[in-house]
Each structure stands twice: as structure tokens, then as C-alpha cells.
N, C-alpha and C positions, 0 to 999 in steps of 0.2 A: 424500595429503600432509598433513602435521600443521602447523598454523599455529604460528609461533613468536611468544610474547608478549614484548613489551619490557617491562622493568621500568618501573614508574611512579615517577618521582622527585618527591618533595614540594619545593615551592618553599622556598628558605631563609627563614626567620623571622627578622627582625632582633630583637635583644634590646632592649626598652624598658624603662625605669626604672618603678617603681610610680607616680610622679608623672606621668610621660609618658602612661601608660595612663589615669590619672584625668582628665587634660586631654583626651585624645583622646575617651574615652567622653562627657565632658561636651559637648565640641565638637560631636559628631555630632548631639546632640539640641537644640543651641541655634541661634539665628538669627545670632549675631555672636560674635566674640571678646571684644568688651566684655561681653556677657551671661555668657560663660564666666568671665571675670575676676570679675564680681559674684558668681556662684555660688561660685567657689572662692577669693575673697577675694585675688585677684592683679591685676595691671594687664592690660589688653588686650595690651600690648607683651610682657609675660611669656607670655601665652598664644601670641602669635606666635612667640616664641623657641622654645617647646616644640613647636609644630607644625612650625616649620623643622627643628628637630633630628630629629623623627620621620620627616619627609620625607627627610632626608639619610640616616638609617639605612636606610630602604627603598631609597634610590638606591644605597647602598654594597653591597647584596646583589642589585643588578640587577633591582629591582622598583619602578621609579619610581611615584610617586603624586603627580602634580602638581595634581590637583583634589580637592576635598572628597569627590566621589562615587567617585573612584579610591581615595583613602585609605581611605574607609569600606569599600569592597570588599576592600582588603588586609586591613584590621582585622577584618573578618568571617572571611575565609579563614584567618587566623592565630589566631582565638580571643581577639583582644583586646577585641572587641566582639561581643556576642551579639544576635540578632534581638530577644530580649525587652528589650534595652537601648533599643530604639528606640521 
């Protein structure tokens, strides 16, 4: 009997803007949103807005990312963040 292999489906990758990717990459290596804001010359509140929008985009494709660790895992899976960035 021959085994039937099921096709592997890749998870849907949300479309992030260049700025969202920049904020995400900076956030995963910083200790706080205020620190990210200092690095990128924006307020901590603006960083929070970007992160909220990124999370909403992941939620919209059925891949919630409610914690920093989960969001990092999603970003690594999708190629938005690379292990060398960390």
C-alpha cells in the first residue's frame, strides 16, 4: 500500500508596510516601546499603534500574535525578522 502525502500549505503571510517591518525589527531587540521610539525618533505611543496594527494584520489572517514572543515567532516564520537581527 502506498502512502498518500497531503499537500503542505504555508500559513498566510500578512502584508506589512516597510515602516511596520522597521518598527517590528527594532521592537524585538529593544526592552521597551519607549526605547524603540527613541531609536526611530517616534513616540512610544506611535510604536504601540504600529504594533497594534501588526497584531491586527496577523489576526486578520487567522494567526494571532498576542504576546511579544508569539509575534517574534510569526515574524521569523514569515521572514520579516531574521535570526541574525536578534
